[in-house]
N, C-alpha and C positions, 0 to 999 in steps of 0.2 A: 370901445367907442360907443357902447350902448345900443348895438344892433338888436339886442334881445327885446327891446321895447315894442317892436312890431309884432311880437308873439303874444302880447297881452291883449286878448280879445275882449276883455271886460271894459276896455276904454276905446274911445274913437281912435282910428288909425291915423298915425302921423305920416301922411303920404310923402312929405318931403324927406322924412327919415327913410322910408322905403325906397325913394328915388336914390338917396345916398348909398344905401346898401346895394342896390342894383348896380350903381356906378362903380363901387368898389369891387363888386363881383366881376365886372367887365374889364376894368382897367387897373385894379389893384394888384398887389403881389404878396406872396408870403402868407404869414399867419392871418393878416387882416383879410386877404382875399378868401382864404379858407373859412374864416369865421363868417364872412358874408355869404359864402356858398351854403354853409350849414344852416344859417338862419333863414335864407331864402327857401331852401328845401323844406324846412320845418313849417314855414309860413304857408307854402303851397299845399302841404299835406294836411294842414289843420282842417277839420271838417266844417268849420264856419268861415273859411277863407273866402268862399264864393260870395258871402254877404258883404265883403269889403270891395268887391269888384266895381260897383258903380262909383264909389268914392275915389277909387284909384283912377278909373277912366276919366272922370270929370276933373280931377285935381292934379294928376301927375304931369310933370313937365318932361318926363323921360319916356321916350318911346319903348325902351326895353322894359320898363316897369309896366307899361300898358300891355305889352306882349305877355308878361308874367300873369297879369290879371286875366287875359284872354285864355291862357293855358289852363288856369284854374276853372274858368267857365266851361271850356271844352271838356275837361275831365268830369265836371258836374253833369253836363248834358249827356255824356256817354255812359256814366255809371249810376247816377242817382235821379235822373230826370223824372221817371215815372213815379217815384215816391214823394216828390214835392207836391204840396197842395196846388190846386189849379190856379189860385190867385198868384202864387209865387211864380209858377211857370209863365202865366200871362204877363206878370210884371217884368220878368227877365226878358221875355220875347219883345215886349214893347220898348224896353230900355235899349236892347241891341238894335232894333229897327230905328229908334230915335237917333242913336249915335251914328248909324250908317247914313241916315238922311242928312244929319247935320254936317258930317264930314264930306259926303259926296255932293252936297248942294254947292259947295265952294270948289270950283274947278281947280284952282291952284292947290288947295288942300288935298284934293283927290289925287293930283299928280305927285305932290310932295310926300304924301303919306301912303303911297301905293301898297307897301307891304302891310301896314297896319290895317288899311281898308280891306285888303284881301283876307287877312285873318278874321276880321269882323264878318265878312261875307261867308267865310267857311263856317263860322260859328252859327250864323243864321241858317245856313243849309242844314247843319246838324239839328237845329231846332225844328225846321220845316219837316225833316224826316221823322221827328218824334211827334209833331203836333198835327200835321196835315194827313188826312182831310177832316178827321173827326173833331179836333179841337181848334182848327183854324181853316174852315172850309172856304173862307173868303181870301185866302192868300193870293191866288192868281189874279182875281179882279183888283185887289189892293195894289199889287206891284205894277199892274198895267196902269191903273189910275195915277199912282205916284210918279210914273214916268213922264207924265205931262207937266210936272212942276218945273223941270229944267233939263237942259241937254246933259249936264253932268250926272244928274240923278238917273236919267234914262240910260246913260252909258253904264253906270254902275249896276243898275237893275239888269241890264243885259248880261253883265258878268255873273250876277247871282243866278240868273236863269241858265246860263251856260254851265255853271258849277252844278246846279241841280240836275240839268239834263245829263251831264256826265255821270252823276250818281245813278240816274234812272236807266240810261241806255247802256252804260259801260260797266257799272259796278253793281247793278241792282240785284243780281243773283245773291250777293252776299249781304246786302244792306237793307233792301226794301222788299216787302212782300210783293208777289206777283199781282195781286188785286190792286194794291196801292199804286204800283207802277202803271198798270193799265189805266186807272182812273186819272192819274196825273198826266200821262201822255194825252189822254182824251181832252182833258181840261186845257192843256197848253195848246193843242192843235185847234180847239174851238175858240180860243180867245184871240 
């Protein structure tokens, strides 16, 4: 069926083909489903797959394909974030924030795509853990200011802050340094 074409990273990604591969993986059967599974795994493991994420997020019509893209991004943030150049980290951060704002600005989309938005929020929290406070000292004032744009953005920002506070207050011993935890607690309390 030509699923292998999504593994050619020397050409622009055919997002509609990736959508079809994901659909076959979810609903297909037999050899075709097995092939889709193998190709998707190879795509996700490719070291340059993360560079295709914006194209997937912006052009995919399949929520499952978008989840695959976000899994790729999550893996990048957890394993290779610190080795990326600052411009790329900033670009990724701004892209994720932009997608979250776009989806959460529409109250109906926020409700309809709750799982997708939640995964985006979790990705943002992973970025915050890596970038704040040194590379993103304005995060707390920015999220507070953006909350004034609309009720649905404010609602989603509260979810982001809840997720972040869970990381700080419940899981911080494993994830975030003590100094970073104290600084973030102080900044949240003072805002």
